[in-house]
C-alpha positions in Angstrom: 156.2 17.9 244.2 156.4 18.7 240.5 158.7 17.1 238.1 160.7 20.0 237.5 161.5 20.2 241.3 162.1 16.3 241.3 164.8 16.8 238.6 166.4 19.8 240.2 166.9 17.7 243.3 168.4 15.1 241.5 170.9 17.3 239.9 171.7 18.7 243.2 172.9 15.2 244.5 174.8 14.5 241.6 177.5 11.8 242.1 177.6 11.9 246.0 174.0 10.6 246.1 175.3 7.8 243.7 177.7 6.8 246.3 175.0 6.7 248.7 173.8 3.8 246.6 176.9 1.9 247.8 175.8 2.3 251.6 172.5 1.4 251.9 172.1 -2.2 253.5 172.4 -3.6 257.0 174.8 -6.1 258.8 174.7 -7.7 262.1 178.3 -7.8 262.2 178.7 -4.0 262.0 175.4 -3.2 264.2 177.7 -1.2 266.9 178.6 1.3 264.0 176.6 4.2 262.9 173.8 3.7 260.7 175.4 4.9 257.7 178.3 2.7 258.4 175.9 -0.3 258.7 174.5 0.5 255.2 177.9 0.6 253.5 178.5 -2.7 254.9 175.3 -4.2 253.9 175.8 -3.0 250.1 179.2 -4.5 249.9 177.9 -7.7 251.2 175.9 -7.9 248.0 178.9 -7.7 245.8 181.6 -10.2 247.2 184.6 -11.0 245.1 183.6 -14.5 243.9 184.2 -17.1 241.3 182.6 -20.6 241.3 181.0 -23.2 239.4 177.4 -24.5 238.4 177.2 -27.7 239.9 173.5 -28.6 238.9 170.5 -27.1 236.8 166.8 -28.2 237.6 164.0 -26.3 236.3 165.3 -22.8 236.5 167.0 -23.8 240.1 170.9 -23.7 240.1 173.2 -25.3 242.6 176.6 -23.2 243.0 179.9 -24.5 244.3 180.0 -21.2 246.4 178.9 -20.9 250.1 179.2 -18.9 253.2 182.8 -19.8 253.5 183.2 -17.8 250.1 181.3 -14.8 251.7 178.2 -15.3 249.5 174.9 -14.0 250.9 171.2 -14.3 249.9 170.2 -11.8 247.4 173.7 -11.6 245.4 173.3 -11.6 241.6 175.8 -13.6 239.8 176.7 -13.5 236.2 177.0 -17.0 234.3 179.8 -17.4 231.7 181.1 -20.3 229.7 184.7 -20.8 229.1 185.9 -21.8 225.7 189.2 -22.2 223.9 192.6 -21.5 225.7 194.6 -18.1 224.7 198.2 -18.3 224.8 201.0 -15.9 224.0 202.2 -16.1 220.5 205.9 -16.0 221.4 206.2 -17.3 225.0 203.5 -19.8 225.0 202.1 -18.6 228.3 198.4 -19.3 229.0 196.4 -16.0 229.2 193.1 -17.3 229.9 190.3 -18.8 228.0 187.6 -17.2 225.8 184.1 -16.5 227.6 180.6 -16.6 226.6 177.9 -14.9 228.7 175.0 -17.3 229.0 172.9 -15.5 231.9 172.4 -14.5 235.5 171.5 -16.0 238.9 170.0 -14.5 241.9 171.2 -16.3 245.1 168.2 -17.6 247.5 169.7 -20.0 249.9 173.5 -20.2 251.2 175.0 -23.1 253.0 178.5 -23.6 254.3 180.0 -25.0 251.2 177.2 -24.6 248.6 174.4 -22.3 247.5 171.3 -22.5 245.5 169.6 -20.0 243.4 167.2 -19.0 240.7 167.9 -18.2 237.0 166.9 -14.4 236.6 168.2 -14.3 232.9 169.7 -17.1 230.8 170.0 -18.7 227.2 171.2 -22.1 228.1 172.9 -22.7 231.7 174.6 -26.1 232.1 176.5 -27.9 234.7 180.2 -26.7 234.3 179.4 -23.3 233.4 181.2 -20.6 235.6 179.4 -17.9 238.0 181.2 -14.7 239.5 180.9 -11.3 240.8 183.7 -9.5 239.2 186.8 -8.7 241.2 187.0 -5.3 239.5 185.1 -2.1 240.6 181.3 -2.6 240.1 179.2 0.0 238.3 176.6 1.3 240.2 174.2 4.1 238.8 171.9 6.1 241.2 168.5 7.3 240.6 167.7 10.1 243.1 164.6 11.7 244.0 163.6 14.3 246.8 160.5 15.2 248.7 160.1 17.6 251.4 163.9 17.5 252.9 165.8 20.6 253.1 168.7 20.8 250.6 171.5 21.4 253.3 170.5 18.5 255.7 170.0 16.0 252.7 173.5 17.0 251.5 175.0 16.6 254.8 173.5 13.0 254.9 174.8 12.3 251.5 178.3 13.8 252.4 178.6 11.1 255.4 177.7 8.3 253.3 180.4 9.7 250.5 183.3 9.5 253.3 182.3 6.0 254.2 181.7 4.6 250.6 185.0 6.3 249.3 186.7 4.2 251.8 185.6 1.1 250.3 187.3 1.4 246.9 184.8 -1.3 245.5 182.5 0.7 243.2 182.5 3.0 240.3 179.6 5.5 240.4 177.4 6.7 237.7 174.8 9.3 237.6 171.2 8.4 237.1 169.8 12.0 236.8 169.1 11.2 232.9 167.1 8.1 233.8 165.3 9.8 236.5 164.4 12.8 234.1 163.4 10.3 231.3 161.2 8.4 233.7 159.6 11.5 235.0 158.8 12.5 231.6 157.3 9.4 230.5 154.7 10.4 233.2 155.8 7.7 236.0 155.2 9.0 239.7 157.9 8.3 242.4 156.2 5.4 243.8 156.2 3.8 240.2 160.1 4.4 240.1 160.6 3.0 243.4 158.9 -0.1 242.1 161.4 -0.4 239.1 158.6 0.4 236.7 160.0 1.5 233.1 163.5 1.0 234.2 164.4 -1.8 232.3 164.0 -0.4 228.8 165.8 2.8 230.3 168.6 0.4 231.6 169.0 -1.3 228.4 169.2 1.9 226.5 171.6 3.4 228.9 173.8 0.1 229.3 173.2 0.0 233.1 174.0 -2.9 235.0 173.0 -2.0 238.7 170.8 0.8 239.9 169.8 2.3 243.3 166.7 4.5 243.6 167.0 6.9 246.4 163.9 8.7 247.4 165.0 11.5 250.3 161.7 12.2 252.2 160.1 13.1 255.3 158.7 10.2 257.8 157.3 11.2 261.2 158.5 14.7 260.5 162.2 13.4 260.3 164.4 13.0 257.3 164.4 9.4 255.9 165.9 7.6 252.9 163.7 4.8 251.0 166.1 2.8 248.9 165.6 0.2 246.2 168.5 -1.5 244.5 167.9 -3.1 241.0 170.1 -5.4 238.9 169.5 -5.6 235.1 168.1 -6.9 232.8 165.2 -7.7 234.8 164.8 -5.7 236.7 165.6 -7.9 239.9 164.9 -6.1 243.0 168.0 -7.4 245.3 167.4 -4.9 248.1 164.7 -2.8 249.7 165.7 -0.9 252.7 165.7 2.5 254.3 167.1 4.6 257.3 166.3 7.9 259.3 169.1 10.3 258.7 171.2 10.1 262.0 170.9 13.0 264.6 174.7 13.5 264.3 174.5 14.6 260.7 174.0 18.3 260.4 173.9 21.1 257.8 177.3 22.2 257.5 178.0 26.0 256.9 178.0 26.8 253.0 181.6 27.3 251.7 182.6 28.5 248.3 181.0 25.8 246.4 183.6 23.6 244.8 185.7 24.6 247.7 183.1 24.2 250.3 185.1 21.5 252.3 187.5 24.1 253.5 187.2 25.8 256.8 185.4 29.1 256.7 187.3 32.3 257.5 186.2 34.5 260.4 182.9 36.1 259.3 183.1 39.2 261.4 184.5 41.0 258.3 183.3 40.8 254.9 185.7 38.6 252.8 186.4 39.3 249.2 183.9 36.9 247.2 185.0 34.6 244.4 183.5 35.1 240.9 181.5 32.0 241.3 180.2 33.0 244.8 179.2 36.4 243.4 177.7 34.8 240.2 175.5 32.4 242.2 174.3 34.8 244.9 174.0 38.0 243.0 172.5 39.0 239.7 174.6 41.2 236.9 173.5 44.6 236.5 173.0 45.1 232.6 171.6 48.5 232.9 174.0 50.5 235.0 176.7 48.1 235.1 176.6 48.6 239.0 179.4 47.9 241.4 177.0 47.6 244.2 176.6 45.2 246.9 175.2 41.7 245.7 176.0 42.6 241.8 178.9 42.0 239.6 180.8 44.8 238.0 180.7 44.8 234.1 182.3 46.9 231.4 181.3 47.3 227.8 184.5 47.0 225.9 182.9 47.0 222.2 180.0 47.2 220.4 179.6 45.8 216.9 176.9 46.9 214.3 176.5 43.2 213.4 175.5 39.8 214.9 178.4 38.1 216.4 178.0 34.4 215.7 181.2 33.0 217.5 183.6 34.3 219.9 186.6 32.9 221.5 189.3 34.4 224.0 192.9 33.1 224.7 196.2 34.3 226.3 199.1 34.2 223.8 201.8 32.1 225.6 204.5 34.3 223.7 203.5 38.1 224.9 201.1 37.0 227.4 198.5 39.3 226.1 194.7 38.2 225.7 193.2 38.2 222.3 189.6 37.9 221.1 188.4 36.7 217.8 184.9 37.1 216.4 183.1 36.5 213.2 179.9 37.9 211.6 179.7 34.9 209.3 181.7 36.5 206.4 184.7 38.1 208.1 187.0 37.1 211.0 188.3 39.8 213.4 191.1 39.4 215.7 191.8 42.0 218.6 194.2 42.3 221.6 192.7 43.0 224.9 194.8 45.9 226.6 193.4 47.3 229.7 189.9 46.3 228.8 190.2 48.0 225.5 190.2 46.3 222.1 193.1 46.9 219.8 192.6 45.6 216.0 195.3 43.4 214.9 193.6 42.2 211.6 190.6 41.3 209.6 190.3 38.4 207.2 187.7 38.6 204.5 186.2 35.3 203.2 184.5 34.7 199.7 181.2 33.3 198.6 182.1 29.8 198.7 181.3 29.3 202.4 179.9 31.2 205.4 181.7 31.1 208.7 179.9 29.6 211.7 182.6 29.1 214.3 186.0 30.5 215.5 188.6 29.6 218.1 192.0 30.5 219.2 194.8 27.9 219.5 198.6 27.5 219.6 198.6 24.6 217.1 202.4 24.7 216.4 203.8 25.4 219.7 205.5 28.7 218.9 203.5 30.7 221.3 201.6 32.5 218.7 197.9 31.9 218.1 196.5 30.5 215.3 192.6 30.9 214.5 190.5 27.9 213.7 187.7 28.7 211.3 184.6 26.5 210.9 183.0 27.1 207.5 179.9 25.7 205.5 178.1 26.1 202.4 174.4 24.2 202.2 175.3 23.1 198.5 175.9 19.4 198.7 178.8 19.6 196.4 180.7 22.1 199.0 179.5 21.2 202.3 182.4 21.9 204.8 185.3 24.2 203.8 187.1 25.0 207.0 190.6 26.4 207.4 193.2 27.7 209.8 194.6 31.2 210.0 197.8 32.6 211.1 199.6 35.8 211.6 202.5 37.2 209.7 203.7 40.9 209.6 200.2 42.0 211.2 198.2 40.4 208.5 196.2 37.3 208.2 197.6 34.2 206.2 195.9 31.1 205.5 197.9 28.0 206.7 195.5 25.2 205.6 192.4 25.5 203.7 189.7 23.3 202.0 189.3 21.2 205.3 186.1 19.0 204.6 185.6 18.5 208.6 184.3 20.4 211.6 187.5 21.3 213.6 187.5 21.8 217.5 190.5 23.1 219.4 190.7 21.8 223.2 192.9 22.1 226.1 193.9 18.6 226.6 196.4 19.1 229.4 195.1 21.8 231.5 197.8 24.4 231.0 195.1 27.3 229.8 195.9 27.0 226.3 194.0 25.1 223.2 196.9 23.1 221.7 195.0 20.0 220.5 192.7 19.9 217.6 190.0 17.6 216.6 188.1 17.0 213.5 185.0 15.4 213.2 183.4 14.1 209.7 180.4 15.6 208.0 177.3 13.5 207.4 173.9 14.3 205.4 171.7 13.6 208.3 172.9 14.5 211.6 175.6 16.9 210.4 178.3 15.5 212.7 179.2 11.8 212.4 178.4 10.2 215.4 181.1 8.8 217.6 183.9 9.7 215.0 186.4 12.1 216.0 190.2 12.2 214.9 193.1 14.1 216.5 195.1 16.0 213.8 198.2 18.1 213.8 199.3 21.2 211.7 202.4 19.8 209.9 204.2 21.5 206.9 201.1 23.6 205.9 198.6 20.4 206.2 196.6 18.5 208.8 198.0 15.2 209.6 195.7 12.5 211.4 197.4 11.4 214.5 194.9 9.2 216.2 191.2 8.4 216.7 189.7 10.2 219.8 187.5 8.0 222.3 184.4 10.2 222.6 180.7 9.3 223.4 178.3 8.4 220.4 176.4 11.4 221.3 179.3 13.9 220.9 179.2 16.7 218.4 182.3 18.9 217.7 180.3 22.0 218.8 179.4 23.5 222.0 182.4 21.6 223.8 185.1 22.0 225.9 187.5 20.0 228.4 188.1 20.6 232.3 189.3 19.1 235.3 185.9 19.6 237.0 186.1 16.3 238.5 188.8 17.0 240.4 192.6 18.0 240.2 194.2 14.6 240.1 191.3 13.0 238.1 191.2 12.8 234.4 190.1 15.8 232.0 186.5 15.5 231.5 184.8 16.3 228.2 181.8 18.6 228.7 179.6 19.0 225.5 176.0 20.2 224.5 173.9 17.4 223.0 171.4 17.4 220.2 168.7 17.7 222.9 170.5 20.9 224.4 171.6 18.9 227.3 175.0 19.5 228.8 176.9 15.8 229.4 180.2 15.5 231.1 182.0 12.3 230.4 185.4 10.7 231.2 187.0 8.4 228.8 183.6 8.0 226.7 181.8 7.1 230.2 179.1 9.9 230.9 179.1 10.9 234.5 176.6 13.6 234.5 174.0 15.1 232.5 171.9 18.3 232.9 168.1 18.1 233.4 167.6 21.8 232.3 168.3 22.7 228.7 171.4 24.8 227.6 173.1 26.3 224.6 171.1 27.5 221.8 173.6 29.3 219.3 173.1 32.0 217.0 174.6 30.1 213.8 172.0 28.0 212.0 173.2 25.3 209.4 170.9 24.3 206.7 171.5 21.1 205.0 169.6 20.4 201.8 168.3 16.9 201.2 166.4 15.4 198.3 163.1 13.7 199.4 161.6 12.1 196.4 161.1 15.0 194.2 161.1 17.7 196.7 164.0 19.3 198.6 164.2 19.7 202.2 166.4 21.7 204.5 167.3 20.4 208.0 168.4 22.9 210.3 171.2 22.2 212.7 172.6 24.8 215.4 176.3 25.4 215.8 176.5 25.8 220.0 178.6 28.4 221.6 181.5 26.7 223.3 181.2 26.3 227.4 183.9 27.9 229.3 186.0 25.9 231.8 187.1 28.1 234.6 188.4 28.2 238.2 185.9 30.8 239.4 186.6 30.3 243.2 190.5 29.7 243.3 190.4 26.3 244.6 192.1 24.9 241.5 189.0 23.0 240.2 187.5 24.4 237.3 183.8 25.1 236.9 181.8 25.2 233.6 179.9 28.2 232.5 177.5 27.7 229.5 174.8 30.1 228.0 171.1 29.3 228.4 169.5 31.0 225.4 166.2 29.2 226.0 165.5 32.3 228.4 167.2 35.5 227.2 170.1 36.4 229.2 170.5 33.1 231.2 173.9 31.7 231.9 174.2 28.1 233.5 177.2 27.2 236.0 177.9 23.7 236.8 180.3 23.0 239.6 181.3 20.0 241.8 180.8 20.1 245.6 181.0 17.7 248.2 177.5 16.1 247.3 178.4 16.0 243.4 177.6 18.0 240.5 175.5 21.1 240.5 173.6 23.1 238.1 172.4 26.6 238.6 171.0 29.1 236.3 172.2 32.7 236.8 170.0 35.7 235.4 172.8 37.6 233.9 170.4 40.5 233.2 171.7 40.8 229.6 169.0 41.5 227.1 169.6 39.4 224.2 171.3 36.0 222.9 174.7 35.1 224.3 176.5 34.1 221.3 179.9 33.5 222.7 181.9 33.0 226.0 185.4 33.7 226.8 187.6 34.1 230.0 190.6 35.9 230.7 192.7 34.5 233.7 193.3 36.8 236.8 194.7 36.3 240.2 192.8 36.0 242.4 189.7 36.6 240.0 189.5 35.8 236.4 187.1 38.0 233.9 184.5 36.3 232.0 183.9 38.0 228.5 180.4 37.6 226.8 179.0 38.4 223.5 175.5 39.5 223.8 173.4 40.0 220.3 170.0 42.1 220.1 168.2 41.4 216.8 166.4 44.2 215.2 163.0 42.2 214.6 161.6 38.8 215.1 161.9 37.8 211.3 165.4 39.2 210.8 169.0 38.1 211.2 170.4 41.6 211.5 171.3 43.1 214.9 174.2 44.4 217.1 176.3 42.7 219.5 177.8 44.1 222.7 181.1 42.7 224.3 180.9 42.7 227.9 183.5 41.8 230.5 183.3 41.3 234.3 185.3 43.3 236.5 187.5 41.7 239.5 186.2 42.8 242.6 
């Protein structure tokens, strides 16, 4: 199987295959249960909630105060720590605990009733009196999935069975290992190499992975089989090698509406209305005739501009419930109402020669129900750099509310009410453009921006090509999705990455040149301002999907959604002949409408072109 297929399958499994990690070992105590239940029990036995003492250390062999009575089993990896001074509450004097210093790890080899012996796998200087434990908190497990010769539907059904059992344990916090799988394949490692743990230690250190489960779903004796290896880091130390045939009771489930696919299917005798997600993923958009035929999505051109649209955004104003669209050509900002699929101009703002506009967004920043326009501007002259501003509307004309902002601004929907009300700001740096890991939440007050708090974001986050979504579930925290510098879409929750695309996405029309002095010469580094993905509930189940351009191939869109087997990524051939420079969405019941700006350049070496604004029409 080629590397591309391996990585595609990796994405297909997503978090659910990660949950497989938690259930792949065996226990005689539960031999009467299903094979999947047995595996769940066995993996749990490798992570008991224990805390004990180091009794003796001799030539790398360690004796511990924990034994069978504590639930300890051979193969368990324990962290070793040394207690320090007491910590007391400054007012009450209550003992809060002691300081701790990590000094190594021990793998248990022999277990007796009241004690156990093990081998040091990593240490600085372990001594008698040190403490050992497996945390009582949730254990972080990262899954590195691979597939060979097994149909997706059957493999997913097996994964879903594991998910249902593993969710009941409440012991683990699952992280995705798709990025690790993709990186190892790109390094030239085979599936057999990865199963043996080759190349994983460096990658685990880089990605701060503590435990990894490599799961190869393949065919053995013409039956689907899961080959499983569990590693603990640093090391790696292989603590489990096992496998099982997929039980005969596991059967592929009928396909549903993607993120709603756990719902029962309606009677199929009559054709049911398709959700926009279903139509996106099963039919191609017809860009030539805007066909309303079977298997395609009806489209309408609502505008055509004789210039390149560098950025676009759509929002519904809370006050009058009217959708609006803002676009920019780099010099001017245009605001329109969208009435019955027709654009009605509201105003045009003309900038000056001090900076070029590279991004625009609509947001209600002051809570009055009227939309403001967040404008990002930049000049390559080191003395000017960022010169962003915020525009408002007064008597049908644009007014500058705040200007001379030396940060990149990003408006986000942090609450999920459908309107961007929160504003983030990221500092500029000469190398990299966006200052890594440093984002502030700011507010519009009395004609100026006021810093409210620091925003916790991943170190790879850039205030471009980003959105927030409830893709993880209705009751989950809102996830941050953004395009990184390597054109991979990352989804993170509270700075922890939960998924990363193996395929490239993004590729914006705005190119930002930063001049740097290298000796006596001047060099210009080019950075790309990415079009923002849109988070939209495409299938009516209350959980949002993410749609993002894939301009590496003209006219491509990518749809990321979460089904019962985890996050999935699917490319869609939109049929548009050009660069997708912006995406927006107009909510609708039951079907929303996507709005896409498609730019066609006049020549290979020119920045001139024209742009179509195209809208999908509800079925």
